[in-house]
N, C-alpha and C positions, 0 to 999 in steps of 0.2 A: 744510367745516376751513378756515380761515381761516390765510391762510401755510401751509400745507403742500402735498404732492401728497397724496390718499389712495388704496390701496388700492384699493377698489370707485369706479369713474365710470359716470352716465349721460353720455354725448356728442351732442350733437345734429350729423348729417351732413347735408348735400346730401342733395335727391330725398326729403325728408320723411322723414326715417330719425334715430332713436337710438339707439349703440350702449350697452352696457352692458358693461361692460370689469374685469375681475376680477385684480389683477396684471400690468397692461396685457395682460391675454389676453384677447380678444372670447369673450363666453359667450350672447351672447343680443341681436336687433337688433330693435324695433319699426319699424314701417310706416305709417305712413296717408295716402302718397300717394293721387288719387283714379285710378288705373287701375283699380283692383279696387272691389266695391263697397261693402268694410268695412277697416279696418285689421286688422291681426295683425303676429304677432312670427313670424320667421324671419330668418336661421336660428336655431335652438334648440342648442347646441353641447354633447356629453358630454363628460368629465371628459378624454378622449382629446383630444379638438380635433374629433372625427366629427360628423355633422350627425345628429341624433337624429330630425328632423322633413321633411317635404316638400311640397309643392305639387303639391293634388290625387292624385284615387287613381294607382295603378300603371297597374288595368286597366281604367276606366270613364270616358272624357273627359267625362260629362255630370255627374263631378261635382268639377270644378273649384274648387266652391266651399269646397271642404277646405284653408281656406290657415293651414297649420302648426299654427300656436292661437290658435285667434278666438273671436270673443263673436258670437253671433247668434240668431234665435227663429225660428219655423218660423211661428206665430201669435199677431202681433199687433193685436188686433181683426179677426184676420182675415187681416191679410196679409202676406204671406211675404217677414220676412227673412232668412231661410236661404240661400234660391238664389241665384242671380246673374239670376233672368231675370222679373224682378217690377217693375222699374224702382226698390225698396226699395232704399236706401244710408244707413249707416252713415259719419260725416263727424267726424273732428275739428274740432272749431271752436277751441279753443286747447289749450296748456298751459297748466298753474297751476303746478307745482314740481317742480323738478329737483335731486338732492342727490347729493351724494357723500362719503364717509366713510369709514372706514377696518372696519368693521361692517357696510355696506349700501351700497348705493346705492337710490335712488328716483325713480320719475317719478307725477307726477300730470296727468292731462291730461281735456279734456270732451269727451263725444262729444255728436254730436245723430244721433237715428234720424229719417229722413225717409221719407216713405212716398211720394216719386215726383211727386206732386201738390202738395201746400202746400209752401211756401216755408219755413213754421216747422215745428218739429220736432214729433213726436209727444210724445220723451221725449228727454229727459238723463241720459246716465250717467256719470256721476264716477267714473274707472277709477282706482285708485292703486295701483302695484305696485312690486316690493322685490328687487333679486336682494342674497341674503347669503351668502358662502362659508361654507362644513364645515368642520368641524377635521379632515377624512380626506379625501386625495388631492385632489382639483382639482373633489370635489364641493359642489355649490349648491342652494340652495332659490329659486323665483321665488312669491311668494304676489302674487295679484291680488283687489285687492277692489273689487267694483261697485255703486255707489251709486245707483238707477235712478228719479230723479223724471218725473211726465208734468206735460204744459203744461197739461192737463185737471185736473179734481181729482180725477179717478181714473184706471187704465187697464189692463186684463184681459191678460195673457198666457195663451192659450189651453192647452189640453193636447194635449200633443204631445210624442215624444221629441226631438226636434231642438232641442235649446238648453238651458243662455247657454255654456256655455264647451265647446269640445271640441278634440280633438288628434289632429291623425293623424301616427303616425311614420314614420319614414323605410320603404323598404321594404324594407331589411335588419333590421328589428326588427317585422314582420307576420309573424303565424304560417304567412300563404297563400304570402305572395312573397320572405320571408326566413327566418332561422331563430328569431323570438322566439316569445314565451312571453308570452300575457296572465295576469293571475293577480290573485285579489280576498280581500278582508283576510280573509273565512274560510277562505282556503287551496285554493279552488276555480280550474279553471283551464279554459278553451276561451272559446270565446263559446256554447254549445250549453247550458252550464252556467251562464252569466253574465249574460246578456243578459235585462233586465227585471229582474238580482235585487238586493237592496238590499246595500250595501256601503259600510264605511267607507272606502277606500280601492282604488285600479284601478292596475295597474302594468301595461306591455308592456318588456321585455328581450330585447336579442336579439343578434347577434354583429352589428360596429359594421368591424373591421379585416379583410380579406381574409388579411391574411398571418399575423398574428399571435390571431387569434380571440379578442379581448376581446369580453366581453359588456359593457355601459352599457343602461342606459334611464331611464325615465321614469314617476315613482308620484305619481299624480292624486290629490289626500288633499281629503275633504268636508270640510265643517266643523260641526258638530254642528249650532248654531244657523241653518244653512243651511235654509229651506222646503222642508216635501215628505219630511222627515224618518222612516222611514228613506229614504234618495236610492234609487230604480231608476237602473240605467245601462244605457246603450246604449251596446254595444260591439260589435267585429267579429273575426274573423279576418284580415281586407284589413288591418287596421293604423289602426285609430280607436280614440276611447273618446270617454262622453260622460256626465259626470254629468246625470239630466236629473229636474231637481224639481219639472217639471210632465207627471208622465207619469201621473201617476196621478191628476190633474185643474187647473185651472186657478189663475192667482197673480192675484188683483189689487196693484196697489200705487198708491199715494194719494200725494199733497202733504205729507199732515199724518204719514204714516207710508210713510214709502218704504222700495221691495224692499231687499234689500243683501246680495248674495250674495261668500263668500268661500271661495276656492282658495287650495291648496298643492302645488305641483311639485318634488318632488323629485329631482334630476338626478343621479344614482350611478352608480359601476362595480359591474362583479360581476354576479352573480344579485340578485333583489328580496331584502334581507332582511327577513321578514315582523314578526319583533320591533323595529326598528329602524323601520320604516313605524308600527308601531302605535303607538310612544313619537312618533314626530314626529307622530303623528295626535295624540295625548294634547298635547304640547304646544302647539300650535296651536288648539285646539279651548280653551285657556284662555288664548291669549293676547289682549290686547285690540286693537280694531279700528283703523284707519289712522284718520286724521282731517286734513280740509285744511283749514286756519286761517289766516284772514291773520296776517302776522308782524308782529314790530316791529324787526326788525332792517334797518337802511337796506340800500337799493337793492333789496331781496327782498321783491314783495307776498305769495307765499302759501308754507307750508312745511306738513310732514307731520309729524301726530305722530301719539303712541296714549295 
């Protein structure tokens, strides 16, 4: 928005971070420094300002690869990009577009997936994200779209429960360590009922404020055009959820037809509203994908459009 200050802003910061804000209130931060094996979003804040995600497992030190909201995969040509000990890494190579507007703010980046031995990446991941405020309180959505292009003609993502997008919720939101409840789109709850089952969306909601007993949560919505439909979910009562398109079989991505994955996170106040979540799922499924294209505007190389 030339000549004005936008309501929604994506602001680059020191130490390889980008802050997303709505009405001068930071809601989310992108971290792409090399201190970790892969980039991630942290913190992700709820409508009250409370942090709804965490870095690592509350009780298992061997789960430090759980980095709030992150992309990874356990079997890329048999290479582990999920854990922290294989030597493989995901690195941001450059940012492509950063946009502010009254209705949304956006970021697009190019990520390389490196096996730890070859200086050339196995895959380029074009990640576009959009933060959009909603009309209820301080709620908002985070849309994440990834396009995976192999450097070779084709590349296989092997069968696994681990990947691509996962969320480690805050301790207070987890069912084991806090007051949280895990709910699927068909109305069932708890890990026992939901693990491995197909769902259009998954939600974690719990208490975030000790004194005021506020409920807040995150709904992770799967897009109907993602592969592996209906997608099975890897979920845990200890506080994490992951849509797993490779749960029932491998997926091959090619240069001619790259793999595209689309997800929507609804950050909400109060208990999960199943009717509203299903409505957001329907709207998201009908929404055009984002495209990173060359810009004709002066001083801007790339832009994001639908």
